C-alpha positions as CSV (number, residue, x, y, z in Angstrom):
1,M,0.0,0.0,0.0
2,I,1.3,3.5,-0.9
3,S,1.1,6.1,1.8
4,P,1.0,9.9,1.1
5,L,4.6,10.2,2.3
6,G,5.9,8.2,-0.7
7,K,6.5,4.9,1.2
8,V,5.5,1.4,0.1
9,N,4.8,-1.0,3.0
10,G,6.8,1.3,5.3
11,K,9.9,1.5,3.1
12,P,10.9,4.6,1.2
13,R,10.0,4.5,-2.5
14,L,12.8,5.0,-5.0
15,P,12.3,7.8,-7.5
16,V,11.2,6.7,-11.0
17,F,11.9,8.9,-14.0
18,R,8.8,8.9,-16.1
19,T,7.8,10.6,-19.4
20,N,4.6,10.5,-21.4
21,K,5.8,7.3,-23.0
22,G,6.7,5.5,-19.7
23,T,9.9,5.0,-17.9
24,T,12.9,6.9,-19.1
25,H,15.7,4.9,-20.5
26,P,19.2,5.1,-19.0
27,H,20.5,6.6,-22.3
28,Q,18.1,9.5,-22.0
29,I,19.2,10.1,-18.4
30,A,22.8,10.2,-19.5
31,K,22.0,12.6,-22.3
32,N,20.2,14.9,-19.9
33,L,23.2,14.7,-17.6
34,F,25.6,15.7,-20.4
35,F,23.2,18.6,-21.3
36,F,23.4,20.0,-17.7
37,K,27.1,19.4,-17.5
38,S,27.6,21.3,-20.8
39,A,25.4,24.2,-19.7
40,G,27.4,24.5,-16.4
41,N,30.7,24.2,-18.3
42,L,29.6,27.0,-20.7
43,V,28.8,29.3,-17.7
44,V,32.2,28.5,-16.2
45,T,34.0,29.1,-19.5
46,V,32.4,32.5,-20.0
47,L,33.4,33.5,-16.4
48,A,36.9,32.3,-17.0
49,C,37.1,34.4,-20.2
50,I,35.9,37.4,-18.2
51,M,38.7,36.7,-15.8
52,V,41.3,36.6,-18.6
53,Q,40.1,40.0,-19.7
54,W,40.3,41.3,-16.2
55,A,43.9,39.9,-15.8
56,I,45.0,41.4,-19.0
57,R,43.7,44.9,-18.0
58,Y,45.4,44.5,-14.6
59,F,48.7,43.6,-16.2
60,Q,48.4,46.6,-18.5
61,W,47.8,48.8,-15.5
62,S,50.8,47.4,-13.7
63,I,53.0,48.2,-16.7
64,R,51.7,51.8,-16.8
65,S,52.1,52.3,-13.0
66,W,55.3,50.2,-12.7
67,E,54.8,49.5,-9.0
68,R,57.6,47.8,-7.1
69,S,57.6,45.6,-4.0
70,P,58.3,47.6,-0.8
71,A,61.3,45.6,0.5
72,L,63.3,44.5,-2.5
73,M,62.0,46.9,-5.1
74,I,61.3,44.1,-7.5
75,P,58.8,45.2,-10.3
76,M,55.4,43.6,-9.6
77,V,54.8,43.1,-13.3
78,Y,56.4,39.7,-13.1
79,A,54.0,38.5,-10.4
80,Q,51.0,40.0,-12.1
81,F,51.9,38.4,-15.5
82,S,51.4,35.1,-13.8
83,L,47.7,36.0,-13.4
84,V,47.4,36.4,-17.2
85,V,49.0,33.1,-17.9
86,S,47.1,31.1,-15.3
87,S,43.7,32.6,-16.1
88,F,44.3,31.9,-19.8
89,L,45.2,28.2,-19.0
90,M,42.1,27.9,-16.8
91,A,39.9,29.3,-19.6
92,F,41.4,26.8,-22.1
93,Y,40.9,23.9,-19.7
94,F,37.2,24.9,-19.2
95,L,36.7,25.3,-22.9
96,V,38.1,21.8,-23.6
97,E,35.9,20.4,-20.8
98,F,32.8,22.1,-22.3
99,L,33.6,20.8,-25.8
100,D,34.0,17.3,-24.4
101,N,30.7,17.3,-22.6
102,A,28.9,18.9,-25.6
103,R,30.3,16.1,-27.9
104,Q,29.0,13.5,-25.5
105,F,25.6,15.2,-25.4
106,F,25.4,14.9,-29.2
107,G,26.3,11.2,-29.0
108,K,29.9,11.4,-30.0
109,P,32.7,9.7,-28.0
110,P,34.7,11.8,-25.5
111,F,38.0,13.2,-26.4
112,A,40.7,10.5,-26.2
113,L,44.3,11.1,-25.1
114,P,47.1,9.8,-27.3
115,D,48.7,6.6,-26.2
116,D,51.5,7.2,-23.7
117,E,54.1,4.5,-23.9
118,A,57.1,6.2,-22.3
119,G,55.6,9.1,-20.3
120,F,53.2,8.7,-17.4
121,A,52.6,4.9,-18.0
122,C,55.5,4.3,-15.6
123,L,53.4,5.8,-12.8
124,A,50.7,3.3,-13.2
125,A,53.0,0.3,-13.1
126,T,52.4,-2.3,-10.5
127,G,55.0,-3.4,-7.9
128,E,56.2,-6.3,-10.1
129,Q,56.6,-4.1,-13.2
130,K,58.6,-1.6,-11.2
131,E,61.0,-4.3,-10.0
132,G,61.4,-5.7,-13.5
133,R,60.1,-9.2,-12.8
């Protein structure tokens, strides 16, 4: 018997995804997930691009003002340029993540990394492989 609290025989009822045609297939649930991931990634990418613009303007201001550190008199331009580089790299990462989720939403496979025979494969080696057995 179903109670108004959503319990069946005293146990909580699990949510069921339903459409007009009946129960939703797992493929449709995954597609919806990639849609919402893509939408979120798009917002984050736009915000990261705004941050790149802000960092560039801040760097330009630091070149014009040519401020220096109080103790060692080192130009702060070097430290502020790191903001430009790091914000650009963040925006690039978020763009790639957005494109990957958008591809999966349209039914294409995710981006694949090239095979790595000599690089980071050594980090995933088991104890026997590290000892050369």
